C-alpha positions, 0 to 999 in steps of 0.5 A, a space after each residue: 128889867 131890873 130897877 135901880 138898887 134901893 128902888 121899890 119893886 114895880 107896882 108894889 105900891 105903899 101896901 105893907 106886908 102881913 105875916 103868916 107863921 107856922 111851926 116847924 121841927 126847928 121852930 117858927 117859920 114866918 112867911 112875909 105875905 103881901 095883901 094881893 097875895 091872899 087872894 091866891 088862896 081864894 079858889 073863886 079867883 082861880 077860874 079867871 086865872 085858868 081862862 086867862 091862860 086858856 085865852 092867851 095861849 089860844 091867841 099865841 098859837 093862833 098867831 104863831 101857827 097862823 102866820 105860816 099857814 096863811 103864807 101857804 094859802 097865799 102863796 107867800 104873801 107873808 114872808 118868813 120875817 113877818 111870820 116869826 115877828 107875829 108871835 113875839 108882838 102877840 106875846 108882848 100884847 098879851 103880857 100887857 093885857 092879861 099879865 096882871 091876871 094870871 102872869 101870862 105864862 102862855 107856856 108849860 116850861 115858864 109855868 114850871 120855871 117860875 115854880 122851881 124858882 119858888 115864885 109860883 105854887 107847884 099845886 097850881 102848875 097842873 092846871 095851867 099846863 092843861 088850859 095852856 094845852 087846851 087853848 093850843 089845841 083849840 087854835 089848831 082846830 080853828 085853823 083847820 076849820 079855816 084852811 084844812 091842812 094846808 102848810 101843816 097848820 104851821 106845825 113846828 118840825 126840824 128843818 130840812 136836813 136837821 136831825 131830831 137831836 139837832 132840833 132838840 139842842 137848838 130848842 134847848 138853847 133857844 128856851 134857855 135864853 127865853 126863860 132866862 129873860 123872863 125870870 130876868 125881867 120878873 127880878 125886882 120888876 114885873 113881868 107885866 111891865 111894859 119893858 119886861 113885855 118888850 124884852 120877852 117879845 123882842 127875844 121871841 122875834 130874835 130867836 125866830 129870825 135866825 133859828 126857825 129854819 133849824 127847828 121852827 123856834 117853838 120854845 113852847 110845848 103847847 105851841 107844838 102841841 096844838 097843831 100836832 094833836 090836829 094833824 095826828 102826827 107825834 113823830 117829832 113831838 118829843 123834840 119840842 117837849 123835851 127841848 124847851 123843858 131842858 132849856 127851862 131847867 137850865 135857865 132856873 139853874 143860871 138864875 140860881 147862880 146869878 141871883 140866888 134861890 128864888 121865892 124871896 122877891 115880892 115883885 118876882 112872886 107878882 110877875 109869876 102870879 099876876 094881880 087881879 084888881 
């Protein structure tokens, strides 16, 4: 959530920035760098961040796919409202307990959006996407080992009578709202802050409550990828890859209109990259 004008960005404390300059054809270029950012040039800490994304995405997909799976096992013991609320609460918890390590992206299009905003290095995006996908697949295999293919492992599919194009458009619009919420709460405030976590988690619940019958309200390629790999069914997967990506790109464009180009807000960079203590 945005802070009052003139207030110091959350959790930046009294740290003083250093300056790291480099020469360009047009002269000197100076980059403002806070002490906490220096650690991102330390390869020894990158495995910790990747592991954080792997574990976080595993738990997210475990709950997001597991809720409808358990509902199928228990003959409706978990209602639709509970099934769509659980992932939002899990995201809220993950942001709070590991957001400071990796930024708690848990979603390939979130990593891409942060990179497009210049708050997250492009060179780290492939690693994040790989571990997010691996965490999602592991969650799918865990559910398969527990329950078999009951409930299609909670796979995200277009609803009855819904075309792939309609599901694509719904996923794009839902992800536009999700990524806009994430980028907005990462501006002059940290994504790992309490109110930001509540905002992101609440949006996921809200989107699921009204849109899950249409497209499953995935908003996350990793969440859809895990069950699809385990089931070996990729027939609708393009919807859940292209839709969220399109929505994320639109969200970055909206953010540029609302707040200008990114990369200049230390709090936003901290929200995107985390801060290992």
